[in-house]
C-alpha positions in Angstrom: 58.6 51.4 19.3 61.0 54.6 18.9 64.7 53.9 18.3 66.9 53.5 21.3 69.4 55.7 19.9 67.6 57.7 17.0 70.0 59.6 14.4 70.0 63.2 14.8 67.8 64.7 12.3 70.7 66.6 10.9 72.7 63.5 10.2 69.7 62.2 8.1 69.5 65.4 6.1 73.1 65.2 5.4 72.8 61.6 4.0 69.8 62.5 2.0 72.0 65.3 0.5 74.9 63.0 -0.3 72.3 60.6 -2.1 70.8 63.5 -4.2 74.5 64.5 -5.0 75.1 61.0 -6.0 72.1 61.2 -8.4 73.4 64.6 -9.8 76.6 63.1 -10.7 74.8 60.5 -12.7 72.2 62.7 -14.1 72.1 63.4 -17.9 71.6 67.1 -18.8 72.7 70.2 -17.2 69.0 71.0 -16.1 68.6 67.9 -14.3 72.0 68.0 -12.6 71.4 71.7 -11.5 68.0 70.8 -10.0 69.4 67.9 -8.1 72.4 70.0 -6.7 70.2 72.6 -5.7 67.8 70.1 -3.8 71.2 68.7 -2.3 71.9 72.3 -1.1 68.5 72.6 0.3 69.0 69.5 2.6 72.3 70.7 3.6 70.8 74.1 4.8 68.3 72.2 6.6 71.0 70.1 8.3 72.8 73.3 9.3 69.6 74.7 10.7 68.9 71.8 12.6 72.4 71.8 14.2 71.9 75.5 15.3 68.3 75.5 16.4 67.6 72.1 17.8 70.7 70.5 19.7 70.4 67.0 20.8 68.6 66.7 23.9 70.4 65.2 26.9 68.6 63.1 29.8 70.0 62.2 33.2 73.5 61.8 33.5 74.3 63.2 30.1 72.5 60.2 28.2 70.3 60.7 25.3 66.5 60.4 26.4 64.7 57.3 25.8 
């Protein structure tokens, strides 16, 4: 059954970016940290793209579709 109020995809991407940044903070070694930060930046870019190109759909009376 689909979510009644699914999170926006961009919110999920930003959440993942935050999780990866937390891993980067705990990473040992510059190469590992840099790779994780690069991954987090990619998640952020994907979120920005989603916001720009796929705005939330709106159903009747301004409510999200079910």
